[in-house]
Structures are given as structure tokens and as C-alpha cells.
C-alpha positions in Angstrom: 33.9 98.6 133.6 37.2 96.8 133.0 37.6 94.9 129.7 39.5 91.7 129.7 42.5 92.0 127.3 42.3 89.5 124.4 44.8 86.7 124.7 47.4 86.8 122.0 47.8 83.9 119.7 51.0 81.9 119.5 51.4 83.2 116.0 51.3 86.8 117.1 53.7 86.2 120.0 56.1 84.4 117.7 56.0 87.2 115.2 57.1 89.6 117.9 59.9 87.4 119.1 61.7 87.6 115.8 63.9 90.7 116.5 65.4 88.9 119.6 65.7 85.5 117.7 67.6 87.2 114.8 69.8 89.1 117.2 70.7 85.8 119.0 71.6 84.1 115.7 73.9 87.0 114.7 75.7 86.9 118.1 76.0 83.1 117.8 77.4 82.9 114.3 79.4 86.1 114.0 82.2 86.7 116.5 83.7 89.9 117.7 86.1 89.9 114.7 83.1 89.7 112.3 84.0 86.2 111.3 81.2 83.8 110.3 81.4 80.7 112.5 79.8 78.2 110.2 81.5 75.0 109.0 81.2 74.6 105.2 83.0 72.8 102.4 85.0 75.5 100.5 85.2 73.7 97.1 81.6 74.3 96.1 80.7 75.5 92.6 76.9 75.1 92.7 74.2 74.6 95.3 70.8 72.8 95.3 68.4 73.9 98.0 65.6 71.4 98.8 62.6 72.2 101.0 58.8 72.3 101.4 56.3 75.0 102.4 57.7 78.2 103.9 61.2 76.5 104.0 61.0 76.3 100.2 60.4 80.1 100.0 63.5 80.5 102.2 65.4 78.3 99.7 64.1 80.4 96.8 65.2 83.6 98.5 68.7 82.1 99.2 69.1 80.8 95.6 68.9 84.4 94.3 71.4 85.6 96.9 73.9 82.8 96.0 74.0 84.2 92.5 73.9 87.9 93.2 76.4 88.0 96.1 78.6 84.9 95.9 78.5 84.3 92.1 77.5 80.7 92.8 74.9 78.9 90.6 72.0 77.9 92.9 68.5 76.6 92.4 65.6 75.8 94.8 63.4 72.7 94.3 60.4 71.4 96.3 61.3 68.2 98.2 58.3 66.3 96.7 59.4 67.4 93.1 63.0 66.3 93.8 61.8 62.9 94.7 60.0 62.5 91.4 63.2 63.2 89.3 64.9 60.1 87.8 68.1 62.2 87.2 69.4 64.7 89.7 72.5 66.9 89.6 75.4 64.9 91.0 79.0 66.0 90.9 81.7 66.5 93.5 81.4 70.3 93.5 77.7 70.4 94.4 76.4 71.1 97.9 72.8 70.1 98.7 71.1 72.2 101.4 68.0 70.8 103.1 65.8 73.2 105.0 63.2 72.0 107.5 61.9 73.6 110.7 61.2 70.3 112.5 63.9 68.2 110.9 61.2 65.5 110.5 59.5 66.7 107.3 59.1 63.4 105.6 59.5 64.4 101.9 62.6 66.5 102.8 64.2 63.7 104.7 63.4 61.3 101.8 65.0 63.8 99.4 68.1 63.9 101.6 68.3 60.1 101.4 68.1 60.3 97.7 71.0 62.7 97.5 72.9 60.4 99.9 72.4 57.5 97.4 74.2 59.7 94.8 77.1 60.3 97.3 76.3 64.0 97.5 77.4 66.3 100.4 74.5 67.3 102.5 73.9 70.4 104.7 70.8 70.9 106.8 69.3 74.0 108.4 66.8 73.0 111.1 65.4 74.1 114.4 66.0 70.7 116.1 69.5 69.3 116.8 68.2 65.9 117.7 66.1 65.5 114.5 66.3 62.9 111.8 67.8 65.3 109.3 70.4 66.6 111.7 71.7 63.0 112.3 71.8 62.3 108.5 73.6 65.4 107.4 77.3 66.0 106.8 77.1 69.7 107.7 74.6 71.1 110.2 73.2 74.5 111.1 70.9 75.1 114.1 68.6 78.1 113.3 67.9 78.7 117.0 64.3 79.8 116.5 63.1 78.2 119.7 60.0 76.1 119.9 57.3 77.3 117.5 53.7 76.6 118.6 51.7 78.1 115.7 51.4 76.0 112.6 52.1 79.1 110.5 55.9 79.5 110.2 57.1 82.9 111.3 60.2 83.0 113.5 61.4 79.7 112.1 61.3 81.1 108.5 63.2 84.3 109.3 65.8 82.4 111.3 66.3 80.0 108.3 66.6 83.0 106.0 69.3 84.5 108.2 71.2 81.3 108.3 71.1 81.1 104.5 72.4 84.7 104.3 75.3 83.8 106.5 76.1 80.7 104.3 76.0 82.9 101.2 78.3 85.5 102.8 80.8 82.8 103.9 80.9 81.5 100.3 81.4 85.0 99.0 84.3 85.3 101.5 85.8 82.0 100.2 85.9 83.7 96.8 87.7 86.8 98.0 84.6 89.0 97.9 84.5 91.8 100.5 81.4 91.1 102.7 82.0 93.6 105.5 79.2 96.0 104.3 76.8 93.0 104.4 77.9 92.2 108.0 77.4 95.8 109.0 73.9 95.8 107.4 73.0 92.6 109.3 73.8 94.2 112.6 70.9 96.6 111.9 68.5 93.7 111.2 66.9 93.4 114.7 66.4 97.2 114.8 64.7 97.1 111.3 62.3 94.4 112.5 61.6 96.4 115.6 60.6 99.3 113.3 58.2 97.0 111.5 56.4 96.3 114.7 55.6 100.0 115.0 53.6 99.6 111.7 51.2 97.1 113.2 48.2 99.5 113.3 48.8 100.5 109.7 48.8 96.8 108.8 45.4 96.4 110.6 44.0 99.2 108.4 45.1 97.4 105.3 43.9 94.0 106.5 40.3 95.1 106.9 39.5 95.7 103.2 41.6 92.8 102.1 39.7 90.4 104.4 36.5 91.2 102.4 37.8 89.5 99.3 37.5 85.8 98.6 40.3 85.9 96.1 43.7 87.6 96.2 46.7 87.6 93.9 50.2 88.4 95.1 52.7 89.6 92.4 56.4 90.5 92.5 59.6 90.5 90.5 63.1 89.2 91.2 64.0 88.3 94.7 60.7 89.7 95.9 58.9 86.7 94.3 60.1 84.4 97.1 58.4 86.7 99.6 55.3 86.9 97.4 55.0 83.1 97.5 55.3 83.2 101.3 52.6 85.9 101.5 50.3 83.8 99.4 50.9 80.7 101.7 50.7 82.7 104.9 47.3 84.3 104.0 46.0 81.1 102.6 46.8 78.8 105.5 45.6 81.2 108.2 42.5 82.8 106.5 41.5 80.1 104.0 41.2 82.8 101.3 42.0 81.7 97.7 45.4 83.3 97.2 48.1 82.6 94.6 51.3 84.3 93.6 52.8 85.1 90.2 55.8 86.9 88.8 54.3 90.2 87.6 55.6 90.0 84.0 54.3 86.4 83.7 51.0 87.4 85.3 50.3 89.7 82.2 50.4 86.6 80.0 46.8 85.4 80.4 46.8 85.0 84.2 45.7 88.6 84.5 42.2 87.6 83.2 41.3 86.4 86.8 41.0 90.1 87.6 37.7 90.1 85.8 36.4 88.5 89.0 36.3 90.5 92.2 39.9 90.1 93.3 42.5 92.3 95.1 46.1 92.5 94.2 49.1 92.7 96.5 52.4 93.6 94.9 55.6 93.1 96.8 58.7 95.2 95.9 62.0 95.1 97.8 63.7 97.0 95.0 62.5 100.2 93.3 59.8 99.5 90.8 61.2 98.9 87.4 59.9 100.6 84.2 58.1 97.3 83.2 56.6 96.9 86.7 55.2 100.5 86.6 53.9 99.9 83.1 52.3 96.5 84.0 50.7 97.8 87.3 49.2 100.8 85.5 47.9 98.6 82.7 46.2 96.4 85.3 44.7 99.5 87.0 43.5 100.8 83.7 41.9 97.6 82.5 40.7 96.0 85.8 41.0 98.5 88.6 41.5 96.0 91.4 42.1 97.1 95.0 45.9 97.4 94.9 48.2 97.2 97.9 52.0 97.7 97.4 54.2 96.3 100.2 57.6 97.8 99.8 58.7 100.5 97.3 56.1 102.2 95.3 56.5 105.0 92.7 54.7 108.3 92.1 53.7 107.0 88.7 51.6 104.2 90.3 48.5 105.0 92.4 48.0 102.1 94.9 45.1 102.1 97.3 47.5 101.2 100.1 51.3 101.3 100.4 53.2 100.2 103.4 56.9 100.5 103.3 60.0 100.8 105.6 63.0 102.9 104.6 66.1 100.7 104.5 69.3 101.0 102.5 70.0 97.3 102.6 67.9 95.1 100.4 68.7 92.1 102.6 67.5 93.8 105.7 64.5 95.1 103.9 63.6 91.6 102.7 63.3 90.5 106.3 61.2 93.5 107.2 58.8 92.9 104.4 58.5 89.2 105.4 57.4 90.4 108.9 54.9 92.9 107.4 53.5 90.0 105.4 53.2 87.9 108.6 51.4 90.7 110.4 49.1 91.2 107.4 48.2 87.5 107.3 47.6 87.5 111.1 45.2 90.5 110.9 43.3 89.3 107.9 42.7 86.0 109.7 41.6 87.8 112.9 39.1 89.8 110.9 37.7 86.5 109.7 37.8 85.0 113.2 40.1 82.1 112.1 42.2 80.1 114.5 45.6 81.1 113.3 47.5 78.7 115.5 45.6 75.6 114.4 44.1 76.0 110.9 41.6 73.3 110.1 43.2 70.2 108.5 46.8 71.3 108.9 49.6 69.8 111.0 52.9 71.3 112.0 55.0 68.4 110.6 54.3 66.9 107.2 54.1 63.1 107.6 
């Protein structure tokens, strides 16, 4: 008897398109001489990144990179929060970056109009050249993700992230910082994502026990926190599980009490676990003993129930790999719960 193969969701198909999407972005924006082909103002001393949803998590990720790689002060702010501020940063050496997949996200477009009123320079990263935000921006970057059918952002997010990395590297180059080792690392990015795809069956094994919980907490430190926030959103919007994220150190200040309920913990770690992270994770295990899954680097001093990792010398490449692992995990948890991952109830692709 022949069994009909289950039709893949758009979300799953789009997750597995990411290695080719990222490769296309690299070939489009980096020429044969390893020059970054992005038009940017060079006289920038600080950056404000404005976005919503998954695009905000990209902004948060990029803000950390601006500081650590290009020595440029940067901060990320939600579009809706930016609109509520009566006073916003406004000087000639600031660049505002607006990130939106569709280019039609209403609060992000309204935030751009507010920055325009202050005479600020505006750069957009979007997946649609003909969009409202594209037309209103001074500087423009197409993230070349291709049409995304699923409501859950996957390839649009990683393409935005890669565009942000290229912006950061170009600003580092403006300041005389050698970026060639970063360029060399990025050339290995599609291969790294391809290796993640080979972990799909392992992700399925982790998703099964996690799908049995009604509450999850995702913790992280440093640059990993942006990915923790994305993991929380991705699982929440596809599975309807109550998930929230917290910086691990802050989680220990009262928030940890939620573990008195039946709740599982996912910890995301791009870098090696710090002394404090090891101490906090062990304290949590000792006091509450939740099911613990570590995505990324673990440590022999910590005993998680599950650990999924990919060996990678570049933290930037590893960040992308962990994002894809998170996407696969959200997909598989949702499938275990028989959710419609492409059209979650009550959600629309474009925020009006």
C-alpha cells in the first residue's frame, strides 16, 4: 500500500529556502573584490533601528553588532513605542534604519514619517521595492527574500539579518577596521545553514516533549537574547503556547518563580556559557528542575535534558544557524499540536 506524502507547509518550504536566499544576497551585495555594494552615508556616529515583530528582533541583533564590530552606538526600538515618544534622538550624525518585510507595516511607516518630521536620514530594509517605505526612504536595501507565504517570518528574517550584518561591516570599514575575516566567514553561511537542515530529525525529537507543555520560557544572555525573543514569538504564533523570553540574569530576579508551575526552559547560547550562566542554570535545576533544552553551546557543568548545537567558529554564522534551528523547532512543535502554521488564527501578514 502506498502512503501519500504529506504536503509541506509554506513555512517549512521557506525555512529550507534560506541557504539559497542568503547565498543570493551575498553574491548581490559583495563583489569579486570583496567590496560591499551598499550605498550608505559615511558620517554616522549613532544608529536607531525601528521595527516590529520579527523585524524588531533583527534590529536588536544588529544593534549589538554595531557596538561590538563597528564601535557605533546603536539601539533598537519598537515602532509602536517610538510613536509614543514626545522627544526622539535627532542630530545630523544619526541614521535611522527601518526594517519591515512588506514595506507596508503601518506603525513602522508612521515611525518613519515621524523621523522625517525631525529631518532625519532614513534607511529602509524591506522585501518590496515598490512599497510605501521604499518610496519614503533616503537609502534603500532590498533583502531579496522572495515572496513569503507563511505568516511566520523565516527567510525574510534571516535575509534582513544578513543585510544588517553587511551594513555593520561597511561602517566598520569606513572607520578603518579590517573586516576581511568577517567576509570570509559570511561566505560559509549558506553551508552552515545547510548543516542545520541535517539536524531536522533531532529537532523533531526535542519538539515532542516541549509540545506537551502549556508554558515555556526562553532565556539567553548578550546577543543571544535577540534570538531568544524570536524563538518566543515563533513558537507562540505558530503553536499558541504561552511563551515568553527573558535575559537569564534578570530572570533570576523574581521571574524565576514561574517555574513553580509546570514549565519548560529553553536556553539559547551562541557564545560559551559564562560562569554566571552556568551558576544560574544549575540553581534553576536545583530549585525547580524544569525540562531544560539548550540550543547552542552547553557546558559539562550543566546537565540539560536536550542540547542541540552546531560547531562553528564564527559567532555571526552561528547566530543564523541557531535562528534556523529555532524556526524548525517552532515548526515541529506546531505540527505536533496540529496547528496551521501558515495561517495562525487571528494573525495577518501585514500589520494594518
